[in-house]
KOLVEXVEX-970178 format. One record per residue: x negated, y negated, z of N, C-alpha, C in turn; residue number from 1. Coordinates in nm, 3 decimals, padded with zeros to 5 digits. Example, Ala and Ser with C-alpha at 12.3 -4.5 7.8 and 13.67 -1.06 7.14 Angstrom:
# residues 2
- neast / nnorth / nup / caeast / canorth / caup / ceast / cnorth / cup / num
- -01.319 / 00.569 / 00.780 / -01.230 / 00.450 / 00.780 / -01.320 / 00.330 / 00.780 / 1
- -01.285 / 00.225 / 00.708 / -01.367 / 00.106 / 00.714 / -01.290 / -00.003 / 00.787 / 2
//
This chain:
# residues 154
- neast / nnorth / nup / caeast / canorth / caup / ceast / cnorth / cup / num
- -05.369 / 06.184 / -10.552 / -05.298 / 06.076 / -10.610 / -05.170 / 06.059 / -10.608 / 1
- -05.078 / 06.150 / -10.593 / -04.945 / 06.165 / -10.525 / -04.944 / 06.090 / -10.415 / 2
- -05.054 / 06.108 / -10.319 / -05.000 / 06.040 / -10.202 / -05.041 / 05.894 / -10.194 / 3
- -05.106 / 05.892 / -10.274 / -05.152 / 05.702 / -10.307 / -04.982 / 05.650 / -10.370 / 4
- -04.958 / 05.738 / -10.437 / -04.857 / 05.650 / -10.509 / -04.731 / 05.648 / -10.424 / 5
- -04.702 / 05.715 / -10.335 / -04.597 / 05.748 / -10.222 / -04.609 / 05.623 / -10.123 / 6
- -04.769 / 05.626 / -10.078 / -04.786 / 05.514 / -09.991 / -04.758 / 05.396 / -10.034 / 7
- -04.784 / 05.373 / -10.190 / -04.759 / 05.264 / -10.256 / -04.591 / 05.203 / -10.276 / 8
- -04.537 / 05.305 / -10.273 / -04.390 / 05.279 / -10.296 / -04.356 / 05.230 / -10.164 / 9
- -04.395 / 05.297 / -10.044 / -04.306 / 05.284 / -09.922 / -04.396 / 05.167 / -09.846 / 10
- -04.451 / 05.101 / -09.916 / -04.541 / 04.943 / -09.868 / -04.493 / 04.851 / -09.968 / 11
- -04.427 / 04.872 / -10.040 / -04.388 / 04.770 / -10.145 / -04.198 / 04.762 / -10.112 / 12
- -04.178 / 04.890 / -10.048 / -04.018 / 04.864 / -09.992 / -04.004 / 04.784 / -09.900 / 13
- -04.096 / 04.821 / -09.774 / -04.152 / 04.777 / -09.650 / -04.136 / 04.601 / -09.677 / 14
- -04.235 / 04.547 / -09.787 / -04.233 / 04.409 / -09.834 / -04.137 / 04.342 / -09.851 / 15
- -04.061 / 04.427 / -09.933 / -03.916 / 04.350 / -10.019 / -03.792 / 04.354 / -09.885 / 16
- -03.806 / 04.457 / -09.735 / -03.710 / 04.414 / -09.687 / -03.739 / 04.333 / -09.574 / 17
- -03.856 / 04.316 / -09.571 / -03.898 / 04.206 / -09.462 / -03.895 / 04.071 / -09.525 / 18
- -03.915 / 04.054 / -09.662 / -03.904 / 03.923 / -09.719 / -03.751 / 03.870 / -09.731 / 19
- -03.694 / 04.004 / -09.736 / -03.538 / 03.962 / -09.763 / -03.453 / 03.898 / -09.626 / 20
- -03.504 / 03.992 / -09.539 / -03.408 / 03.951 / -09.410 / -03.459 / 03.827 / -09.375 / 21
- -03.333 / 03.763 / -09.365 / -03.356 / 03.583 / -09.308 / -03.232 / 03.610 / -09.182 / 22
- -03.257 / 03.519 / -09.110 / -03.168 / 03.475 / -08.997 / -03.076 / 03.383 / -08.997 / 23
- -02.963 / 03.398 / -09.031 / -02.834 / 03.328 / -09.079 / -02.806 / 03.223 / -08.946 / 24
- -02.880 / 03.263 / -08.829 / -02.812 / 03.160 / -08.720 / -02.930 / 03.047 / -08.687 / 25
- -02.990 / 02.992 / -08.749 / -03.108 / 02.922 / -08.766 / -03.003 / 02.790 / -08.808 / 26
- -03.025 / 02.639 / -08.749 / -02.960 / 02.559 / -08.776 / -02.983 / 02.488 / -08.901 / 27
- -03.133 / 02.509 / -08.922 / -03.177 / 02.433 / -09.040 / -03.092 / 02.516 / -09.185 / 28
- -03.124 / 02.689 / -09.139 / -03.018 / 02.786 / -09.242 / -02.891 / 02.726 / -09.290 / 29
- -02.836 / 02.700 / -09.178 / -02.730 / 02.670 / -09.212 / -02.663 / 02.523 / -09.258 / 30
- -02.744 / 02.441 / -09.252 / -02.757 / 02.299 / -09.335 / -02.791 / 02.322 / -09.432 / 31
- -02.892 / 02.403 / -09.504 / -02.872 / 02.415 / -09.634 / -02.812 / 02.495 / -09.696 / 32
- -02.749 / 02.570 / -09.652 / -02.620 / 02.663 / -09.699 / -02.493 / 02.532 / -09.725 / 33
- -02.511 / 02.473 / -09.631 / -02.418 / 02.339 / -09.676 / -02.435 / 02.213 / -09.788 / 34
- -02.554 / 02.239 / -09.807 / -02.623 / 02.139 / -09.916 / -02.606 / 02.213 / -10.019 / 35
- -02.594 / 02.307 / -10.010 / -02.562 / 02.425 / -10.169 / -02.437 / 02.434 / -10.185 / 36
- -02.354 / 02.410 / -10.094 / -02.163 / 02.416 / -10.110 / -02.102 / 02.316 / -10.217 / 37
- -02.042 / 02.336 / -10.260 / -01.948 / 02.186 / -10.354 / -01.859 / 02.112 / -10.240 / 38
- -01.862 / 02.039 / -10.285 / -01.787 / 01.915 / -10.176 / -01.653 / 01.990 / -10.164 / 39
- -01.574 / 02.029 / -10.224 / -01.444 / 02.098 / -10.185 / -01.477 / 02.236 / -10.128 / 40
- -01.544 / 02.286 / -10.091 / -01.564 / 02.402 / -10.032 / -01.607 / 02.391 / -09.865 / 41
- -01.640 / 02.299 / -09.813 / -01.750 / 02.253 / -09.716 / -01.634 / 02.267 / -09.596 / 42
- -01.509 / 02.203 / -09.635 / -01.415 / 02.166 / -09.530 / -01.350 / 02.312 / -09.518 / 43
- -01.340 / 02.441 / -09.610 / -01.269 / 02.543 / -09.607 / -01.332 / 02.624 / -09.505 / 44
- -01.222 / 02.702 / -09.436 / -01.277 / 02.788 / -09.314 / -01.288 / 02.944 / -09.407 / 45
- -01.399 / 03.015 / -09.343 / -01.416 / 03.183 / -09.383 / -01.334 / 03.237 / -09.410 / 46
- -01.178 / 03.216 / -09.331 / -01.053 / 03.293 / -09.335 / -01.002 / 03.289 / -09.473 / 47
- -00.995 / 03.132 / -09.487 / -00.924 / 03.112 / -09.605 / -00.989 / 03.125 / -09.758 / 48
- -01.150 / 03.121 / -09.763 / -01.247 / 03.189 / -09.845 / -01.233 / 03.313 / -09.877 / 49
- -01.223 / 03.426 / -09.742 / -01.184 / 03.562 / -09.778 / -01.040 / 03.599 / -09.828 / 50
- -00.940 / 03.524 / -09.806 / -00.765 / 03.541 / -09.847 / -00.800 / 03.538 / -10.011 / 51
- -00.856 / 03.419 / -10.065 / -00.884 / 03.359 / -10.183 / -00.938 / 03.468 / -10.233 / 52
- -01.082 / 03.559 / -10.240 / -01.113 / 03.646 / -10.271 / -01.003 / 03.789 / -10.268 / 53
- -00.965 / 03.805 / -10.225 / -00.891 / 03.892 / -10.178 / -00.766 / 03.912 / -10.300 / 54
- -00.755 / 03.780 / -10.297 / -00.616 / 03.730 / -10.434 / -00.694 / 03.739 / -10.556 / 55
- -00.792 / 03.722 / -10.566 / -00.879 / 03.731 / -10.725 / -00.920 / 03.885 / -10.744 / 56
- -00.930 / 03.934 / -10.641 / -01.014 / 04.060 / -10.692 / -00.860 / 04.146 / -10.697 / 57
- -00.736 / 04.132 / -10.668 / -00.655 / 04.212 / -10.676 / -00.617 / 04.252 / -10.811 / 58
- -00.596 / 04.389 / -10.843 / -00.533 / 04.421 / -11.000 / -00.423 / 04.415 / -11.007 / 59
- -00.401 / 04.358 / -11.137 / -00.233 / 04.355 / -11.161 / -00.237 / 04.489 / -11.246 / 60
- -00.102 / 04.528 / -11.259 / -00.077 / 04.652 / -11.348 / -00.071 / 04.614 / -11.485 / 61
- -00.152 / 04.712 / -11.547 / -00.109 / 04.723 / -11.744 / 00.043 / 04.793 / -11.724 / 62
- 00.087 / 04.755 / -11.841 / 00.231 / 04.791 / -11.884 / 00.232 / 04.944 / -11.856 / 63
- 00.122 / 05.023 / -11.896 / 00.142 / 05.190 / -11.868 / 00.112 / 05.206 / -11.717 / 64
- 00.034 / 05.127 / -11.635 / 00.051 / 05.184 / -11.502 / 00.159 / 05.170 / -11.419 / 65
- 00.256 / 04.992 / -11.514 / 00.389 / 04.971 / -11.436 / 00.464 / 05.110 / -11.473 / 66
- 00.488 / 05.181 / -11.592 / 00.558 / 05.285 / -11.635 / 00.563 / 05.394 / -11.602 / 67
- 00.414 / 05.444 / -11.551 / 00.336 / 05.565 / -11.482 / 00.426 / 05.568 / -11.317 / 68
- 00.450 / 05.438 / -11.284 / 00.488 / 05.422 / -11.119 / 00.627 / 05.427 / -11.112 / 69
- 00.712 / 05.376 / -11.239 / 00.842 / 05.380 / -11.224 / 00.894 / 05.521 / -11.243 / 70
- 00.801 / 05.608 / -11.354 / 00.826 / 05.732 / -11.337 / 00.791 / 05.843 / -11.206 / 71
- 00.685 / 05.804 / -11.143 / 00.658 / 05.856 / -10.989 / 00.772 / 05.852 / -10.890 / 72
- 00.862 / 05.734 / -10.963 / 00.998 / 05.680 / -10.817 / 01.107 / 05.772 / -10.859 / 73
- 01.130 / 05.824 / -11.024 / 01.227 / 05.890 / -11.021 / 01.270 / 06.013 / -10.940 / 74
- 01.359 / 06.066 / -10.917 / 01.391 / 06.210 / -10.853 / 01.350 / 06.312 / -10.935 / 75
- 01.405 / 06.330 / -11.045 / 01.370 / 06.436 / -11.137 / 01.252 / 06.417 / -11.195 / 76
- 01.188 / 06.543 / -11.252 / 01.084 / 06.532 / -11.294 / 01.079 / 06.539 / -11.447 / 77
- 01.167 / 06.622 / -11.519 / 01.262 / 06.681 / -11.655 / 01.348 / 06.541 / -11.710 / 78
- 01.308 / 06.557 / -11.851 / 01.371 / 06.454 / -11.916 / 01.477 / 06.514 / -12.023 / 79
- 01.593 / 06.537 / -12.021 / 01.658 / 06.585 / -12.111 / 01.800 / 06.516 / -12.130 / 80
- 01.900 / 06.543 / -12.266 / 02.025 / 06.504 / -12.286 / 02.143 / 06.610 / -12.246 / 81
- 02.209 / 06.578 / -12.221 / 02.359 / 06.596 / -12.177 / 02.397 / 06.655 / -12.340 / 82
- 02.452 / 06.796 / -12.350 / 02.501 / 06.835 / -12.479 / 02.665 / 06.902 / -12.458 / 83
- 02.727 / 06.870 / -12.564 / 02.899 / 06.936 / -12.522 / 02.880 / 07.030 / -12.685 / 84
- 02.756 / 07.067 / -12.750 / 02.741 / 07.147 / -12.893 / 02.792 / 07.272 / -12.875 / 85
- 02.799 / 07.363 / -12.735 / 02.885 / 07.436 / -12.744 / 03.011 / 07.499 / -12.678 / 86
- 03.089 / 07.366 / -12.685 / 03.212 / 07.357 / -12.593 / 03.291 / 07.465 / -12.690 / 87
- 03.278 / 07.427 / -12.844 / 03.416 / 07.523 / -12.906 / 03.398 / 07.697 / -12.894 / 88
- 03.282 / 07.718 / -12.847 / 03.261 / 07.874 / -12.837 / 03.297 / 07.855 / -12.640 / 89
- 03.340 / 07.803 / -12.593 / 03.353 / 07.795 / -12.486 / 03.261 / 07.764 / -12.341 / 90
- 03.145 / 07.754 / -12.402 / 03.033 / 07.688 / -12.285 / 03.035 / 07.527 / -12.295 / 91
- 03.067 / 07.523 / -12.133 / 03.115 / 07.375 / -12.093 / 03.013 / 07.249 / -12.108 / 92
- 02.876 / 07.248 / -12.043 / 02.815 / 07.143 / -12.061 / 02.675 / 07.197 / -12.053 / 93
- 02.577 / 07.174 / -12.155 / 02.422 / 07.212 / -12.157 / 02.309 / 07.069 / -12.112 / 94
- 02.252 / 07.106 / -12.119 / 02.113 / 06.990 / -12.119 / 02.065 / 07.055 / -12.214 / 95
- 01.957 / 06.959 / -12.285 / 01.901 / 06.987 / -12.371 / 01.763 / 06.922 / -12.340 / 96
- 01.666 / 06.992 / -12.383 / 01.514 / 06.966 / -12.302 / 01.432 / 06.961 / -12.424 / 97
- 01.356 / 06.853 / -12.465 / 01.257 / 06.862 / -12.596 / 01.140 / 06.879 / -12.569 / 98
- 01.115 / 06.987 / -12.611 / 00.958 / 07.033 / -12.580 / 00.882 / 06.942 / -12.647 / 99
- 00.745 / 06.993 / -12.593 / 00.597 / 06.912 / -12.647 / 00.593 / 06.958 / -12.803 / 100
- 00.495 / 06.869 / -12.866 / 00.497 / 06.901 / -13.024 / 00.511 / 07.008 / -13.029 / 101
- 00.560 / 07.107 / -13.115 / 00.531 / 07.243 / -13.170 / 00.629 / 07.331 / -13.082 / 102
- 00.655 / 07.276 / -12.979 / 00.767 / 07.408 / -12.896 / 00.861 / 07.365 / -12.916 / 103
- 00.969 / 07.492 / -12.921 / 01.098 / 07.476 / -12.955 / 01.205 / 07.400 / -12.807 / 104
- 01.316 / 07.341 / -12.848 / 01.368 / 07.257 / -12.743 / 01.424 / 07.387 / -12.651 / 105
- 01.464 / 07.362 / -12.526 / 01.471 / 07.418 / -12.425 / 01.641 / 07.416 / -12.369 / 106
- 01.725 / 07.494 / -12.377 / 01.853 / 07.458 / -12.362 / 01.880 / 07.539 / -12.201 / 107
- 01.954 / 07.429 / -12.117 / 01.996 / 07.485 / -11.991 / 02.112 / 07.473 / -11.965 / 108
- 02.163 / 07.570 / -11.886 / 02.323 / 07.606 / -11.857 / 02.301 / 07.565 / -11.731 / 109
- 02.393 / 07.451 / -11.686 / 02.397 / 07.436 / -11.521 / 02.491 / 07.507 / -11.452 / 110
- 02.424 / 07.575 / -11.360 / 02.499 / 07.665 / -11.299 / 02.664 / 07.588 / -11.205 / 111
- 02.651 / 07.498 / -11.196 / 02.721 / 07.411 / -11.131 / 02.800 / 07.295 / -11.221 / 112
- 02.922 / 07.253 / -11.213 / 02.959 / 07.169 / -11.273 / 02.901 / 06.970 / -11.247 / 113
- 02.848 / 06.952 / -11.356 / 02.754 / 06.809 / -11.336 / 02.899 / 06.675 / -11.292 / 114
- 02.831 / 06.569 / -11.223 / 02.913 / 06.460 / -11.180 / 02.963 / 06.401 / -11.330 / 115
- 03.065 / 06.379 / -11.337 / 03.165 / 06.351 / -11.383 / 03.111 / 06.216 / -11.469 / 116
- 03.014 / 06.112 / -11.376 / 02.981 / 05.966 / -11.464 / 02.845 / 06.007 / -11.538 / 117
- 02.788 / 06.154 / -11.522 / 02.657 / 06.180 / -11.604 / 02.715 / 06.259 / -11.701 / 118
- 02.797 / 06.363 / -11.713 / 02.895 / 06.452 / -11.817 / 02.954 / 06.401 / -11.948 / 119
- 02.851 / 06.322 / -11.999 / 02.886 / 06.236 / -12.100 / 02.822 / 06.332 / -12.209 / 120
- 02.866 / 06.353 / -12.369 / 02.766 / 06.396 / -12.409 / 02.679 / 06.287 / -12.489 / 121
- 02.546 / 06.315 / -12.531 / 02.437 / 06.202 / -12.579 / 02.361 / 06.155 / -12.438 / 122
- 02.390 / 06.164 / -12.305 / 02.372 / 06.088 / -12.192 / 02.204 / 06.108 / -12.165 / 123
- 02.102 / 06.096 / -12.165 / 01.976 / 06.118 / -12.099 / 01.989 / 06.118 / -11.952 / 124
- 01.908 / 06.227 / -11.911 / 01.897 / 06.216 / -11.776 / 01.739 / 06.300 / -11.681 / 125
- 01.716 / 06.254 / -11.613 / 01.596 / 06.291 / -11.525 / 01.649 / 06.426 / -11.449 / 126
- 01.597 / 06.490 / -11.418 / 01.634 / 06.633 / -11.314 / 01.532 / 06.695 / -11.305 / 127
- 01.555 / 06.781 / -11.178 / 01.456 / 06.891 / -11.149 / 01.537 / 07.037 / -11.179 / 128
- 01.504 / 07.159 / -11.213 / 01.603 / 07.259 / -11.235 / 01.515 / 07.399 / -11.183 / 129
- 01.608 / 07.491 / -11.171 / 01.520 / 07.606 / -11.132 / 01.590 / 07.715 / -11.185 / 130
- 01.509 / 07.789 / -11.293 / 01.596 / 07.901 / -11.362 / 01.648 / 08.032 / -11.264 / 131
- 01.767 / 08.044 / -11.318 / 01.815 / 08.195 / -11.244 / 01.841 / 08.301 / -11.294 / 132
- 01.828 / 08.399 / -11.217 / 01.854 / 08.533 / -11.295 / 01.977 / 08.574 / -11.275 / 133
- 02.056 / 08.566 / -11.387 / 02.221 / 08.564 / -11.400 / 02.245 / 08.570 / -11.526 / 134
- 02.335 / 08.635 / -11.541 / 02.407 / 08.672 / -11.701 / 02.448 / 08.525 / -11.738 / 135
- 02.441 / 08.466 / -11.875 / 02.503 / 08.348 / -11.939 / 02.654 / 08.358 / -11.900 / 136
- 02.716 / 08.233 / -11.874 / 02.846 / 08.228 / -11.861 / 02.923 / 08.245 / -11.997 / 137
- 03.066 / 08.303 / -12.026 / 03.098 / 08.326 / -12.105 / 03.131 / 08.258 / -12.228 / 138
- 03.091 / 08.265 / -12.332 / 03.098 / 08.168 / -12.447 / 02.926 / 08.094 / -12.449 / 139
- 02.839 / 08.109 / -12.372 / 02.731 / 08.064 / -12.393 / 02.642 / 08.150 / -12.404 / 140
- 02.627 / 08.137 / -12.572 / 02.536 / 08.268 / -12.621 / 02.386 / 08.200 / -12.646 / 141
- 02.353 / 08.038 / -12.592 / 02.211 / 07.975 / -12.613 / 02.190 / 07.926 / -12.516 / 142
- 02.073 / 07.959 / -12.462 / 02.065 / 07.897 / -12.340 / 02.004 / 07.990 / -12.191 / 143
- 01.989 / 07.931 / -12.098 / 01.937 / 07.991 / -11.982 / 02.007 / 07.929 / -11.850 / 144
- 02.102 / 07.998 / -11.759 / 02.142 / 07.923 / -11.659 / 02.003 / 07.878 / -11.568 / 145
- 02.057 / 07.795 / -11.510 / 01.950 / 07.699 / -11.401 / 02.038 / 07.643 / -11.292 / 146
- 01.986 / 07.601 / -11.210 / 02.043 / 07.516 / -11.074 / 01.968 / 07.369 / -11.166 / 147
- 02.061 / 07.284 / -11.150 / 02.022 / 07.183 / -11.165 / 01.995 / 07.073 / -11.047 / 148
- 01.911 / 06.991 / -11.029 / 01.909 / 06.907 / -10.899 / 01.848 / 06.794 / -10.941 / 149
- 01.886 / 06.654 / -10.804 / 01.816 / 06.567 / -10.856 / 01.823 / 06.497 / -10.956 / 150
- 01.950 / 06.478 / -10.997 / 01.998 / 06.424 / -11.148 / 01.990 / 06.260 / -11.140 / 151
- 01.956 / 06.201 / -11.198 / 01.979 / 06.074 / -11.244 / 01.982 / 06.056 / -11.369 / 152
- 02.038 / 05.921 / -11.413 / 02.086 / 05.844 / -11.520 / 01.987 / 05.823 / -11.586 / 153
- 01.910 / 05.790 / -11.695 / 01.795 / 05.714 / -11.769 / 01.819 / 05.544 / -11.783 / 154
//
């Protein structure tokens, strides 16, 4: 019984394949296809049609995709705010990174001085950082020392 189903399936598949294959090189088929084309397409070359299909098929970016592409182009992966919150106690500049929902904020103490154009209170920046195993500078009671790289203003 299963052999008969198998043979029947193969037979139907062969019939479908043989009935669907046509030779596009015959002159009558070419004339028939020209008759089916609208007048505006009869004089357009195949290359032009392919180019138009490519234009139609190209996808435009949604606003979310555009933002994601812009974020990928940034040098730094972390977003933070420059702060002079602890200057009174002797700590020069810190970078405050807001955590995700429910996480505490992260306070980074840059090992090296920041560029003057970026070192303004409240300036949002993108950067990369690497935590350092060293004591906090004098006057910096909150935060952790870090090497800051790839900084750019938002």
